[in-house]
C-alpha positions as CSV (number, residue, x, y, z in Angstrom):
1,X,5.5,1.5,19.5
2,X,6.3,0.2,15.9
3,X,3.4,-1.9,14.4
4,X,4.0,-4.3,11.6
5,X,5.1,-3.2,8.4
6,X,2.5,-1.6,6.7
7,X,2.0,-1.9,3.7
8,X,0.5,1.3,2.1
9,X,-1.7,0.8,-0.9
10,X,-2.2,2.5,-4.3
11,X,-4.7,5.2,-2.7
12,X,-2.5,5.9,-0.6
13,X,0.6,6.6,-2.9
14,X,-1.1,8.0,-5.1
15,X,-2.0,11.7,-2.5
16,X,1.4,10.9,-1.7
17,X,2.2,11.3,-5.9
18,X,0.0,14.3,-6.0
19,X,2.2,15.7,-3.2
20,X,-0.6,15.7,0.0
21,X,2.1,17.8,2.3
22,X,-0.1,16.1,5.8
23,X,0.9,12.7,4.5
24,X,4.0,12.9,3.7
25,X,4.7,14.4,6.4
26,X,2.9,11.4,8.4
27,X,5.0,8.7,6.3
28,X,8.1,10.9,7.1
29,X,7.7,10.6,10.4
30,X,6.9,7.0,10.7
31,X,10.2,6.6,8.6
32,X,12.2,9.1,11.0
33,X,10.7,6.2,14.3
34,X,11.8,3.2,11.8
35,X,8.6,2.2,11.1
36,X,8.6,-0.7,8.5
37,X,6.8,0.0,5.4
38,X,6.3,-1.7,2.1
39,X,5.6,-0.8,-1.2
40,X,4.2,-2.9,-4.0
41,X,6.2,-2.1,-7.4
42,X,3.0,-2.8,-9.0
43,X,0.8,-0.2,-6.4
44,X,3.5,2.6,-7.8
45,X,2.5,1.3,-11.1
46,X,-0.9,2.1,-9.9
47,X,-0.6,5.1,-8.3
48,X,1.4,6.5,-11.2
49,X,-1.3,6.3,-13.1
50,X,-3.4,8.1,-11.4
51,X,-1.7,10.4,-10.6
52,X,0.5,11.3,-13.6
53,X,4.4,10.8,-14.3
54,X,4.7,14.5,-13.6
55,X,4.5,13.2,-9.7
56,X,6.5,10.0,-10.6
57,X,9.4,11.0,-8.9
58,X,7.6,11.4,-5.2
59,X,6.9,7.8,-5.4
60,X,10.2,7.0,-6.0
61,X,11.8,9.0,-3.0
62,X,9.4,7.3,-0.2
63,X,10.5,4.0,-1.7
64,X,14.2,5.0,-1.1
65,X,13.5,5.7,2.5
66,X,15.2,3.7,5.1
67,X,11.8,2.3,6.5
68,X,10.5,1.2,2.8
69,X,10.5,-1.9,1.7
70,X,9.9,-2.2,-2.1
71,X,8.3,-5.1,-2.9
72,X,7.8,-7.3,-6.6
73,X,6.6,-10.0,-8.1
74,X,9.9,-11.9,-8.3
75,X,9.1,-16.0,-8.6
76,X,6.6,-17.3,-10.6
77,X,4.7,-18.6,-7.0
78,X,4.5,-14.7,-6.3
79,X,2.8,-14.4,-10.0
80,X,0.7,-17.0,-9.0
81,X,0.0,-15.6,-5.4
82,X,-1.0,-12.2,-7.6
83,X,-3.3,-14.0,-9.6
84,X,-5.5,-15.3,-7.0
85,X,-5.6,-12.2,-5.0
86,X,-6.8,-10.7,-8.4
87,X,-9.6,-13.9,-8.0
88,X,-10.2,-13.9,-4.8
89,X,-11.2,-9.8,-4.6
90,X,-11.7,-8.3,-7.9
91,X,-8.9,-5.7,-7.4
92,X,-7.3,-4.0,-10.3
93,X,-3.9,-6.2,-10.2
94,X,-2.1,-3.0,-8.0
95,X,-4.5,-3.2,-5.4
96,X,-4.5,-7.4,-5.5
97,X,-0.8,-7.2,-5.4
98,X,-0.8,-5.0,-1.6
99,X,-3.4,-7.6,-0.8
100,X,-1.3,-11.1,-1.6
101,X,1.4,-9.0,0.6
102,X,-0.9,-8.5,3.0
103,X,-2.0,-12.1,3.4
104,X,1.0,-13.5,2.3
105,X,3.0,-11.6,5.5
106,X,-0.1,-11.3,7.6
107,X,0.4,-7.5,7.8
108,X,-2.2,-4.6,7.2
109,X,-3.2,-2.5,4.3
110,X,-2.2,1.1,5.5
111,X,-4.7,3.3,3.2
112,X,-7.1,6.3,3.2
113,X,-10.3,3.9,2.4
114,X,-11.2,1.3,4.3
115,X,-14.6,1.1,2.5
116,X,-13.1,-0.2,-0.6
117,X,-11.4,-2.8,1.7
118,X,-14.2,-4.5,3.7
119,X,-14.6,-7.0,0.9
120,X,-11.3,-7.8,-0.8
121,X,-10.4,-8.4,3.1
122,X,-12.6,-11.1,3.6
123,X,-11.7,-13.2,0.4
124,X,-9.0,-14.3,1.9
125,X,-8.8,-18.3,4.8
126,X,-7.3,-15.6,7.0
127,X,-9.3,-11.6,6.7
128,X,-6.6,-8.9,6.0
129,X,-5.6,-6.6,9.0
130,X,-6.4,-3.0,7.8
131,X,-5.5,0.7,9.2
132,X,-7.6,3.8,8.0
133,X,-5.9,7.1,8.2
134,X,-9.2,9.9,8.3
135,X,-8.8,13.3,8.9
136,X,-9.0,14.8,11.6
137,X,-12.7,15.8,12.8
138,X,-13.0,19.7,11.7
139,X,-11.0,19.7,8.4
């Protein structure tokens, strides 16, 4: 079953950039299954800041997967929506862009940290959907 496009947040991209093998396998499997995923150009910026430029090539590889769409701020309206998301959520620009994309598209944020999204998800007229990936019990 294919879900709506999953919007990868900065935390997930940071872990992918650091080479988290389990997460890389999950994203590769989703790509093989044709699961649409969205990567924000600003989230790539944030992940590179957190994970380091050394690992940025891994992010570039993820952005070239068949099921991944890269989303940027290409119009003035996108810039206005980003500013509104920053004001509403208090998030840094990279995750505020993820939130703006999730709000505009009604697609879930794909994250490793649901608690980080609890307040921002409620900052919009229609709360954002959040899907968290967790470690299996015992790991």
